[in-house]
C-alpha positions in Angstrom: 0.0 0.0 0.0 2.1 2.2 0.2 -0.9 2.8 -1.3 2.8 4.1 -3.9 1.9 4.3 -1.6 6.0 5.7 1.0 6.4 6.4 -1.0 5.6 8.1 1.3 4.3 4.6 -0.2 1.7 2.2 -0.5 0.1 -1.2 1.4 0.1 -4.8 0.5 -2.6 -4.1 -1.7 -3.0 -0.6 -0.6 -0.2 0.7 -2.6 -1.6 1.0 -6.1 -3.2 4.4 -6.5 -0.9 5.2 -9.4 -2.4 3.2 -12.2 -0.4 2.1 -15.3 -2.1 1.4 -18.5 -1.9 -2.3 -19.2 -2.6 -5.3 -17.1 -3.2 -8.7 -15.5 -1.3 -11.3 -13.3 -1.1 -11.6 -9.7 1.0 -12.8 -6.9 4.8 -12.3 -6.6 7.9 -13.2 -8.5 9.5 -16.6 -8.6 11.4 -18.6 -6.0 13.2 -17.2 -3.1 16.9 -16.5 -3.5 19.6 -19.2 -3.4 23.2 -19.1 -2.4 24.4 -19.3 -5.9 22.8 -16.1 -7.3 23.6 -12.5 -6.5 20.6 -10.2 -6.0 19.7 -6.6 -6.5 17.4 -4.2 -4.7 16.4 -0.6 -5.3 18.7 2.0 -3.9 18.3 5.1 -1.9 16.6 8.3 -3.2 19.8 9.3 -4.8 19.8 6.2 -6.9 16.7 7.3 -8.8 15.3 3.8 -8.8 18.5 2.1 -10.0 19.2 -1.3 -8.5 22.3 -1.8 -6.5 24.3 -5.0 -6.2 23.6 -7.0 -3.1 25.5 -9.9 -1.5 24.3 -13.4 -2.1 22.2 -14.9 0.7 23.4 -17.8 2.6 21.9 -21.2 1.8 18.2 -21.3 2.8 17.2 -23.6 5.6 13.7 -24.9 5.9 11.8 -24.4 9.1 9.7 -27.0 11.0 6.6 -26.0 9.1 6.2 -26.8 5.4 6.2 -23.6 3.2 8.2 -21.5 5.7 11.7 -20.7 4.8 14.3 -18.6 6.6 17.1 -16.6 4.9 20.1 -14.7 6.1 21.6 -12.2 3.7 25.3 -11.4 4.2 25.3 -13.1 7.5 22.8 -10.8 9.1 19.7 -11.7 11.1 17.4 -14.2 9.5 14.2 -13.2 7.8 11.4 -15.6 7.3 9.4 -16.0 4.0 5.8 -17.3 4.4 3.6 -18.0 1.4 0.4 -19.6 2.9 -2.3 -18.6 5.4 -1.7 -21.8 7.3 2.0 -21.1 7.7 1.4 -17.5 8.7 -1.1 -18.7 11.3 1.4 -21.2 12.6 4.0 -18.4 13.1 1.7 -16.1 14.9 -0.1 -18.7 16.9 2.6 -21.1 17.9 5.9 -19.3 17.7 7.1 -16.9 20.3 6.3 -13.4 19.2 7.3 -11.1 22.1 6.3 -7.5 22.3 4.2 -5.6 19.9 3.6 -6.5 16.2 3.7 -4.0 13.3 2.8 -4.6 9.7 3.9 -2.8 6.6 1.7 -3.7 3.6 3.2 -3.4 0.1 2.8 -4.6 -3.4 6.5 -5.4 -3.6 9.2 -3.8 -5.8 10.4 -2.2 -2.5 12.2 1.1 -2.6 13.5 3.6 0.0 9.9 4.7 0.7 9.0 1.2 1.7 12.1 0.6 3.7 11.5 3.9 5.5 8.1 2.4 6.6 9.8 -0.8 7.7 12.4 1.1 9.8 9.6 3.2 11.3 7.8 0.0 12.2 10.9 -1.4 13.9 11.2 1.8 15.8 7.6 1.6 16.9 7.8 -1.9 18.3 11.4 -1.9 19.4 14.0 -4.6 19.3 11.7 -7.1 21.1 8.8 -6.5 18.7 7.9 -8.2 15.5 7.8 -6.6 12.1 5.8 -8.2 9.2 6.0 -7.0 5.6 3.3 -8.2 3.2 4.0 -8.4 -0.5 0.9 -8.9 -2.5 -0.1 -7.4 -5.9 -3.9 -7.2 -5.3 -5.9 -7.8 -8.4 -9.0 -6.2 -7.0 -7.2 -2.8 -7.1 -6.6 -2.9 -10.9 -9.4 -1.9 -13.2 -9.9 -2.1 -17.0 -7.0 -0.6 -18.9 -4.7 -0.9 -15.9 -2.0 -3.4 -16.5 -1.7 -5.7 -13.6 1.0 -7.7 -15.4 3.1 -4.6 -15.8 3.4 -4.0 -12.1 7.0 -5.0 -11.1 7.6 -8.2 -9.1 11.0 -8.4 -7.5 10.5 -10.8 -4.5 14.2 -11.8 -4.3 15.3 -8.2 -4.0 12.4 -7.4 -1.7 13.6 -10.0 0.8 17.1 -8.4 0.9 15.6 -4.9 1.4 13.1 -6.0 4.0 15.7 -7.8 6.1 18.1 -4.8 5.9 15.4 -2.5 7.1 14.6 -4.6 10.1 11.7 -6.9 9.1 11.3 -10.3 10.7 8.9 -11.9 8.3 7.7 -11.4 4.7 4.2 -12.7 3.9 4.0 -13.1 0.1 0.9 -15.1 -0.8 -0.5 -15.8 -4.2 -3.8 -14.4 -5.4 -5.3 -17.9 -5.1 -4.2 -18.0 -1.5 -5.9 -14.7 -0.6 -8.9 -15.3 -2.9 -9.3 -19.1 -3.1 -12.8 -18.8 -4.7 -11.8 -16.1 -7.2 -13.4 -12.7 -7.0 -14.8 -12.3 -3.5 -18.5 -12.0 -3.3 -18.4 -9.6 -0.4 -16.1 -6.5 -0.4 -15.7 -3.5 1.8 -17.2 -0.4 0.2 -15.3 2.8 0.4 -18.4 5.0 0.3 -18.5 8.6 -0.9 -14.9 9.2 0.2 -13.8 6.5 -2.1 -15.6 8.0 -5.1 -13.6 11.3 -5.1 -10.3 12.1 -6.8 -8.5 8.7 -7.1 -11.8 6.9 -6.8 -13.3 8.9 -9.6 -10.4 8.2 -11.8 -10.2 4.5 -10.8 -13.8 3.3 -10.0 -13.8 0.4 -7.6 -10.1 0.8 -6.7 -10.6 1.7 -3.1 -13.2 -1.0 -2.6 -10.5 -3.5 -3.6 -7.9 -1.8 -1.5 -10.0 -1.8 1.7 -11.0 -5.4 1.2 -7.4 -6.6 1.0 -6.3 -4.3 3.8 -9.0 -5.6 6.1 -8.1 -9.2 5.2 -4.4 -8.6 5.8 -5.0 -6.8 9.1 -7.1 -9.8 10.2 -4.4 -12.3 9.1 -1.4 -10.5 10.5 -3.0 -9.3 13.8 -0.8 -6.2 14.2 -0.8 -3.7 17.0 0.1 -1.0 14.5 0.0 -0.7 10.7 2.1 1.9 8.9 1.2 3.5 5.6 2.8 6.2 3.5 1.4 9.7 3.4 2.0 9.8 -0.4 -1.2 7.8 -0.7 -3.1 10.3 1.4 -6.6 9.3 0.3 -5.8 5.7 0.9 -4.5 6.5 4.3 -7.7 8.5 5.1 -9.9 5.6 4.0 -8.0 3.0 6.0 -8.3 5.2 9.1 -12.0 5.7 8.5 -12.5 1.9 8.0 -10.6 1.1 11.2 -12.6 3.7 13.1 -16.0 2.8 11.7 -15.5 -1.0 12.1 -13.8 -0.8 15.5 -10.8 -2.7 14.3 -8.2 -3.1 17.2 -5.2 -1.7 15.4 -3.4 1.7 15.4 -2.9 3.3 12.0 0.2 5.4 11.6 1.1 7.6 8.6 4.7 8.2 7.6 5.9 11.2 5.7 6.5 10.9 1.9 10.0 10.0 0.9 11.4 11.8 -2.1 14.3 11.3 -4.5 17.1 14.0 -4.6 15.3 15.8 -7.4 12.0 16.0 -5.5 10.1 13.2 -7.3 8.1 11.2 -4.8 9.4 7.6 -4.6 7.2 5.1 -6.4 7.6 1.6 -7.8 6.3 3.1 -11.1 9.1 5.6 -11.4 11.2 2.9 -13.1 8.8 3.0 -16.1 9.7 6.7 -16.9 12.2 7.4 -19.7 14.7 10.2 -18.9 12.6 12.7 -20.8 9.4 11.6 -19.1 11.1 11.8 -15.7 12.0 15.4 -16.4 8.4 16.2 -17.2 7.2 14.3 -14.2 9.2 16.5 -11.8 6.5 19.1 -12.4 4.3 17.3 -9.9 6.6 18.0 -6.9 7.6 21.4 -8.3 3.9 22.4 -8.4 3.3 21.3 -4.8 6.5 23.1 -3.6 5.4 26.3 -5.4 2.1 26.1 -3.6 3.8 25.6 -0.3 6.0 28.6 -1.0 3.0 30.8 -2.0 1.2 29.8 1.2 4.3 30.5 3.3 4.8 34.0 1.8 1.1 34.7 2.3 1.2 33.6 5.9 4.3 35.8 6.5 2.5 38.8 5.1 -0.5 38.0 7.2 1.6 37.9 10.3 3.0 41.3 9.5 -0.5 42.7 8.9 -1.6 41.4 12.3 1.4 42.9 13.9 1.1 46.3 12.3 -2.5 47.7 12.7 -3.8 50.3 10.3 -1.5 49.1 7.5 -3.7 50.3 4.6 -3.9 53.8 6.1 -0.1 53.7 6.6 0.3 52.8 3.0 -1.8 55.7 1.9 0.2 58.1 4.2 3.5 56.8 2.9 2.3 57.2 -0.7 1.3 60.8 0.0 4.8 61.4 1.4 6.4 60.1 -1.8 7.7 56.9 -0.2 6.6 54.6 -3.1 8.5 51.5 -2.1 7.5 51.6 1.5 3.9 52.3 0.5 3.9 49.4 -1.9 5.2 47.1 0.9 2.6 48.3 3.4 -0.2 47.9 0.7 1.0 44.3 0.1 0.8 43.5 3.8 -2.7 45.0 4.0 -3.8 43.0 1.0 -2.5 39.8 2.5 -4.5 40.5 5.7 -7.7 41.1 3.6 -7.0 38.0 1.5 -6.8 35.8 4.6 -10.1 37.1 5.9 -11.9 36.5 2.6 -10.2 33.1 1.9 -8.5 34.2 -1.2 -5.4 32.5 0.1 -6.7 29.1 -1.0 -7.2 30.3 -4.5 -3.7 31.7 -4.7 -2.2 28.4 -3.5 -4.1 26.5 -6.2 -3.1 29.0 -8.8 0.6 28.8 -7.9 0.6 25.0 -8.4 -1.5 25.1 -11.6 0.9 27.6 -13.2 3.7 25.0 -13.0 1.5 22.2 -14.2 0.2 24.3 -17.2 3.8 24.8 -18.2 4.5 21.1 -18.0 1.5 20.4 -20.2 3.4 22.2 -23.0 6.6 20.2 -22.5 7.8 17.3 -24.6 6.6 14.8 -23.6 3.7 16.6 -22.1 2.2 16.1 -18.6 -1.5 15.2 -18.8 -3.2 16.4 -15.7 -5.9 14.3 -14.1 -6.7 16.5 -11.1 -5.3 19.2 -8.8 -7.3 19.5 -5.6 -7.0 21.3 -2.3 -9.0 19.2 0.0 -10.0 18.5 3.6 -7.8 15.7 5.0 -10.7 13.6 6.3 -13.4 14.1 3.6 -11.3 14.8 0.6 -13.8 17.5 -0.5 -12.4 20.8 -1.8 -11.9 23.3 1.0 -13.9 26.5 0.8 -12.4 29.9 0.1 -12.5 30.8 3.8 -10.9 27.6 5.0 -8.7 27.7 8.1 -6.8 24.7 9.3 -5.4 21.5 7.8 -5.6 20.7 4.1 -4.0 18.5 1.5 -3.0 19.6 -1.9 -3.2 16.5 -4.1 -2.2 16.0 -7.8 -2.4 13.2 -10.2 -1.1 13.2 -13.8 0.0 10.9 -16.6 3.4 11.2 -18.3 3.6 8.8 -21.2 2.1 5.5 -20.1 2.7 6.1 -16.4 0.3 7.6 -14.0 1.8 9.3 -10.9 0.3 10.9 -7.8 1.7 13.2 -5.1 0.5 15.5 -2.4 1.6 17.8 0.4 -0.1 18.7 3.7 -0.8 22.4 4.2 -2.1 24.5 7.1 -4.0 27.7 6.6 -4.1 30.2 9.4 -2.2 30.3 12.6 0.6 27.7 12.8 0.8 27.6 16.6 
């Protein structure tokens, strides 16, 4: 999930809010690593998605239970790979699992966003806790025209990355294991919140995401589940589901992880050509421009509140021939008026849209799906007079790859 999303980053089935055009397969990639083959895993943000060489794992040793296998990469602590519900139940029911349990749900193809989530999970539960990573490409989250087959599957590298980040177990079931009767007859509906933004662009996506998240929460029995803020709408829906259904688990969001050039980490970044990647950087640039516009606006507002009678002062300075000082005072006065009328939200949207409009004329072009400034819980557009928390979210397609990103914003007093 991590929904892409830590990315920020997505969940074991939650991670797929950035659709790619094509589609169909399920499960995870081939057999676990052997001692005779070197493996690769995605690097840090600076690597821009390029795999880096990893040491070969030691010879795998089977555990007591069929289907469970333990691996040690480079002589480090062992990580356990479990592929079936029966074996997962055996681990959680019969093995000693001291302390708290955390789960990080992914669709595999782990990158620094995912490993940030895993490290945060380890920090949450401590050395005596237990960290589970799920790797499952959830077919329910992929609609018509979205290529399920195209989603990268790199289980060998995922095991290396998960172990290095501090995971104890990787649960990597097949689609048949999770959905033994095929398409489930009963699913969890996302409701109105799941029909907006990503839900409008990908009908049914969030129903499939919530269904698999609920199943995986039930199967892994965590005390805490961590998801990336990059998939902000997914995170809001999971929190709502847990609250509405009284599920006994804490949901924690983790800040979006970005590459050095600002692009939010995503398993789909690897699909971008160099030229497409250049265009795709407009998503984060647009969000940062909006942040800067809001910060400047808030600074002017603070000055306006600190200097009463600013407009009258501007008029007096103008009459005295102090043009520059008068202009500054007038700007401060206008900022105060803008905050009172809510024009600040419009200015923030406009700052982001200006960057996206320019990218739409690039080669290759950015094709905007949506830019929305929304309430963090309802994901409805905030009114002009909004004060408080908001999320500026963007989705766009560059070439054949669809990408999403967002930043949290706060309008009004920051204290």
